[in-house]
C-alpha positions in Angstrom: -0.1 0.2 0.0 1.7 3.3 -1.0 2.0 5.7 1.9 -1.4 6.9 3.7 -2.0 11.0 3.6 -2.6 12.0 7.6 -5.3 15.0 8.0 -2.3 16.9 10.1 -5.2 19.8 11.0 -7.2 16.7 12.6 -4.2 15.4 14.5 -3.8 18.8 16.0 -7.2 19.6 16.7 -7.2 16.1 18.7 -4.0 17.4 20.6 -5.8 20.3 21.6 -8.9 18.8 22.8 -6.5 16.0 24.8 -4.6 18.9 26.4 -7.5 20.5 27.6 -8.0 17.6 29.7 -6.7 17.4 32.7 -5.7 13.6 33.3 -2.7 13.2 36.0 -2.2 9.3 36.6 -4.8 8.3 39.1 -7.1 10.8 37.9 -8.0 9.4 34.0 -11.6 9.3 34.2 -12.7 12.3 31.9 -10.0 11.5 29.1 -10.7 7.9 28.9 -14.5 8.7 27.9 -13.1 11.6 25.8 -10.7 8.9 24.0 -13.6 5.9 23.9 -16.0 8.5 22.8 -13.7 9.7 19.6 -12.9 5.7 19.0 -16.5 5.2 18.8 -17.0 7.9 16.2 -14.0 6.5 14.2 -16.2 3.1 13.8 -14.5 1.0 16.4 -16.0 -0.6 19.4 -13.6 0.1 22.0 -13.8 -2.1 25.6 -12.6 -0.7 29.2 -10.7 -2.7 32.0 -11.9 -2.1 35.0 -9.8 1.1 36.1 -10.4 2.4 32.2 -7.6 1.3 30.2 -8.9 1.4 26.7 -8.9 -1.2 24.1 -10.3 -1.0 20.3 -9.8 -3.8 17.7 -9.2 -2.9 14.1 -10.5 -6.0 12.6 -7.6 -8.0 10.1 -7.8 -11.1 7.8 -7.0 -13.0 11.0 -7.5 -12.7 14.8 -4.0 -14.6 16.2 -0.9 -12.9 15.5 -2.4 -9.8 16.3 -0.6 -6.2 16.2 -0.7 -3.9 18.9 -0.6 0.0 18.8 0.0 1.3 22.5 -0.1 5.1 23.9 -1.1 6.6 27.1 -3.6 9.0 28.3 -1.7 9.7 31.6 0.9 12.7 32.6 2.7 13.8 35.2 1.1 15.6 38.3 1.0 15.6 41.9 -1.0 14.9 45.1 -1.2 17.0 48.7 1.4 15.6 50.4 0.6 17.9 53.5 -1.6 20.5 54.3 0.8 23.4 56.3 0.2 25.7 58.9 0.3 28.5 56.4 -2.7 27.4 54.4 -0.8 26.0 51.5 -0.2 22.6 50.5 3.2 20.3 50.3 3.3 18.2 47.2 4.0 14.7 46.1 5.2 14.1 42.4 3.2 11.4 40.4 5.6 10.1 38.2 9.3 11.2 37.9 10.1 14.6 37.3 12.0 17.7 38.8 10.1 20.4 40.7 12.3 23.0 38.7 9.8 22.6 35.7 6.8 22.9 38.5 8.0 26.2 39.9 5.6 28.9 38.3 3.1 26.7 37.1 -0.5 27.3 37.5 -2.6 24.4 38.7 -6.0 23.1 39.5 -6.7 21.1 42.7 -9.1 18.1 42.6 -11.2 17.8 45.5 -14.2 15.4 46.8 -16.1 19.2 47.2 -14.8 20.4 43.6 -11.5 22.1 42.2 -9.7 24.9 43.2 -7.1 26.8 41.3 -3.6 27.8 42.0 0.0 28.1 41.9 3.5 26.4 42.8 5.6 28.6 44.5 9.3 28.5 45.6 9.4 28.3 49.4 11.1 31.9 48.9 9.1 33.5 45.9 9.6 37.0 46.7 13.1 39.1 45.4 11.7 41.9 47.3 11.7 39.8 50.8 14.7 37.3 50.5 16.8 39.0 47.6 19.8 36.6 47.0 17.8 33.7 49.2 15.5 33.2 45.9 18.4 32.4 44.0 20.3 30.2 46.4 17.5 28.3 47.5 17.7 24.4 46.4 15.8 22.6 43.6 13.3 20.1 45.1 9.8 19.3 45.8 10.6 20.2 49.6 11.4 23.4 48.6 8.0 24.5 47.1 4.5 24.9 48.1 1.3 25.0 46.3 -0.7 28.7 47.1 -4.2 28.3 46.3 -6.3 31.1 45.1 -8.9 31.2 47.7 -9.4 32.6 51.2 -7.4 30.2 53.2 -4.1 31.2 55.9 -4.3 28.4 57.8 -4.6 24.9 57.9 -8.0 25.0 59.2 -8.9 27.4 56.6 -7.7 24.8 54.1 -9.3 21.8 55.4 -12.5 23.8 55.6 -12.3 24.3 51.8 -12.7 20.6 51.7 -9.3 20.3 50.4 -7.5 16.8 51.9 -4.2 15.0 51.9 -4.2 12.7 48.6 -6.0 15.5 46.6 -5.1 15.5 43.1 -3.1 18.2 41.4 -3.3 18.9 37.9 -0.6 21.3 36.1 -2.0 23.6 33.3 -0.2 22.8 30.3 -0.6 25.9 28.3 -0.3 25.0 25.1 0.9 27.0 21.8 0.5 26.1 18.7 2.7 27.9 16.1 2.4 28.9 12.3 5.8 27.3 12.1 4.5 24.1 13.0 5.9 23.9 16.3 4.0 23.2 19.4 4.6 24.0 22.9 3.0 22.9 25.9 3.5 20.2 29.3 2.3 16.8 28.6 2.7 16.3 25.1 4.2 13.0 26.4 2.0 10.9 25.5 -1.2 12.8 24.5 0.9 13.7 20.9 1.0 10.0 21.0 -2.7 9.5 21.5 -3.3 12.0 18.9 -0.9 10.2 16.1 -2.7 6.8 17.0 -6.4 8.5 16.4 -5.1 10.4 13.0 -3.7 7.2 11.8 -7.0 5.5 12.5 -8.6 8.0 10.4 -6.4 7.7 7.6 -7.2 3.7 7.7 -10.9 4.4 8.0 -10.6 6.6 5.2 -9.6 4.6 2.8 -10.9 1.3 4.2 -7.7 -0.4 4.6 -7.4 -3.6 5.0 -5.0 -5.1 7.6 -3.3 -9.0 7.7 -4.1 -9.2 11.1 -6.0 -7.4 13.6 -4.4 -4.5 15.4 -5.3 -3.7 19.0 -5.3 -0.1 19.7 -4.4 0.3 23.3 -4.6 3.4 25.3 -3.4 2.4 29.1 -3.7 5.3 32.2 -0.5 4.9 34.2 2.7 4.9 32.1 4.0 7.6 34.4 4.2 5.6 37.4 5.6 2.5 35.6 2.4 0.1 35.4 1.3 0.9 31.9 0.6 -1.9 29.6 1.0 -4.9 32.5 -2.9 -5.5 32.3 -4.0 -4.8 29.0 -2.3 -7.1 26.7 -4.0 -10.4 25.1 -2.4 -13.3 24.3 -3.6 -13.2 20.5 -1.1 -10.2 20.5 2.4 -10.8 19.0 3.9 -7.6 18.7 3.4 -4.3 20.1 4.7 -0.8 19.0 5.1 1.6 21.5 4.4 5.6 20.6 5.5 7.7 22.7 8.3 10.5 23.2 12.1 10.6 21.8 14.4 12.8 24.0 16.0 15.3 21.4 18.6 16.9 24.3 22.0 16.8 24.0 23.9 13.5 23.6 20.9 12.1 22.1 20.3 11.5 18.7 16.3 12.1 18.6 15.0 14.9 16.3 11.9 17.3 16.4 11.6 16.2 12.6 10.8 12.7 11.1 10.3 9.5 13.0 12.9 8.2 15.9 13.2 4.7 16.2 14.2 3.7 19.7 16.5 0.8 19.6 16.9 0.7 23.5 15.8 1.8 26.6 16.5 1.8 30.3 15.3 -2.0 30.3 17.1 -3.2 27.6 17.0 -3.7 23.3 13.8 -3.6 21.9 13.0 -6.3 19.7 15.4 -6.6 17.2 13.2 -8.0 13.9 10.2 -5.6 14.8 12.5 -2.6 15.3 14.4 -3.8 11.8 10.7 -3.8 10.1 10.2 -0.1 11.4 13.4 1.0 9.8 12.5 -0.9 6.7 9.2 0.9 6.2 10.4 4.0 6.9 13.2 3.6 3.8 10.1 1.9 1.8 7.9 4.7 2.3 10.5 7.6 2.4 9.5 8.6 5.8 12.5 10.6 7.0 13.6 8.8 10.4 16.8 8.5 13.0 17.9 6.0 15.8 18.4 6.5 19.2 19.0 5.3 23.0 17.5 6.3 26.3 19.4 5.5 29.6 16.8 7.1 31.3 13.8 6.5 29.8 11.3 3.3 29.6 7.5 2.9 28.2 4.4 0.8 27.9 6.5 -1.9 26.4 8.5 -2.5 29.3 5.7 -2.8 31.6 4.2 -5.1 29.1 7.5 -7.1 29.1 8.0 -7.1 32.8 4.1 -8.5 33.4 5.3 -11.7 31.5 4.1 -11.0 28.1 5.9 -12.5 25.3 5.8 -9.9 22.6 7.9 -8.2 20.4 8.2 -4.5 21.3 9.4 -1.6 19.2 9.1 2.3 20.2 8.4 4.7 17.3 8.9 8.1 19.3 8.2 11.9 18.1 11.0 13.9 19.2 10.2 16.0 22.4 12.5 18.8 23.4 12.9 19.4 27.2 11.0 16.2 27.6 9.0 16.2 31.3 9.4 19.7 31.3 8.2 22.5 29.5 8.0 19.9 26.0 8.0 21.0 22.4 7.3 19.3 19.4 7.0 19.8 15.6 3.7 18.6 13.3 6.7 16.8 11.0 7.2 14.6 13.5 3.6 13.6 14.6 2.9 13.2 10.8 5.6 11.2 9.7 4.7 8.9 13.4 1.4 8.5 11.9 2.4 7.5 8.5 4.9 4.8 9.9 1.7 4.0 12.3 -0.5 3.0 9.1 2.3 1.8 6.8 3.2 -0.9 9.8 -0.3 -2.0 10.0 -1.2 -2.6 6.7 1.9 -4.0 6.3 2.4 -8.0 5.2 3.3 -10.3 8.4 6.6 -11.9 7.6 7.1 -14.0 11.1 4.3 -16.6 10.5 5.7 -18.7 13.3 4.3 -15.4 15.3 1.0 -16.4 15.0 1.6 -19.5 17.3 2.4 -18.8 21.0 4.8 -21.7 21.4 6.3 -23.6 18.4 9.3 -25.2 17.1 12.6 -24.5 15.5 10.4 -24.4 11.9 10.4 -20.6 10.7 12.2 -19.4 13.6 13.5 -16.2 13.2 17.6 -15.3 11.9 19.6 -12.3 12.9 22.9 -11.9 10.2 26.0 -13.5 11.5 28.2 -13.1 8.4 31.2 -11.0 8.2 30.4 -7.6 6.0 31.8 -6.9 3.0 34.6 -4.3 3.1 36.5 -2.3 0.5 40.0 -3.2 -0.5 42.4 -1.9 2.0 45.2 -2.0 -0.2 43.7 0.8 -2.5 43.4 3.0 0.9 47.2 2.3 1.7 49.5 5.5 1.3 52.0 5.7 -1.3 55.1 5.5 0.3 57.3 6.3 -2.8 
């Protein structure tokens, strides 16, 4: 099949909508409802786990040996750790991220009695009062507090509002969609991945694409705390491709343009054959790509393998500058990853043996072991005469 056209306007519209819904891990019901309804609008019949992870199956020519595309709807956030004597809140982060990126953020506190706006501030927030002490304050969650925009100046005042320990704190994304294609926002990890998956599905639906096997479109709700795909992968799934962010930072090979193909993360290498297939598809369909390895990163793939699922895994990423901070991506990468996603789910099934969970050696894969051809070294030798 030729490379499918991705509706970038639809992709960005979905990203805007997703970013407008707060969804820190543990507080994801609203975004689960939104994604489920959009999948239904696209003609699928999604089903939910007890806690809200989503599975929607695009039917192919065969049930077994299915493929999966997986993203996550949850984001970083925080919970109320303590209510301080001054009425402000001590925070515990949800997910792994630095308080450096929490300072100055506008937030919403979700309580049983309703929500409240506020701002996360360093303990020394006034230069007119603390002078150089503002700059000398260390970075860490114990050095910030949440100022609630309500009439409260004591612990009792705050508790009277209905705010309590364990309440969720969602950080406002403050998205900007620029005319040059850049998108700046918090929580692009992994709401951009969710938007990519929806745009890929829309492209498949538009041409009524046929796939060799079922494709399970999975949306998890607790990736940021490491749980991710541990409980949503079913036995018929043979291979799973994660769509998530690639860190375009110094020392990395990721880019905000094209597809970044993950070769390994902190949990180890991704599947050799599935990863090679991603590279081959990029070459075949003229999709810009680069490879990268992430030492301080894991995704839904890791949680699936750790849970004992015997599936091939790969990671295709959109490059993110300042991941888990004030993130920036480019629409070119989003479109490229969506193009690769459609190319993958419509591509032939090469490893027929994967249809069975367990089988014998017949049809088992082979990795290259032959020595590579090299140019005649004598032609490179300098003339000593």
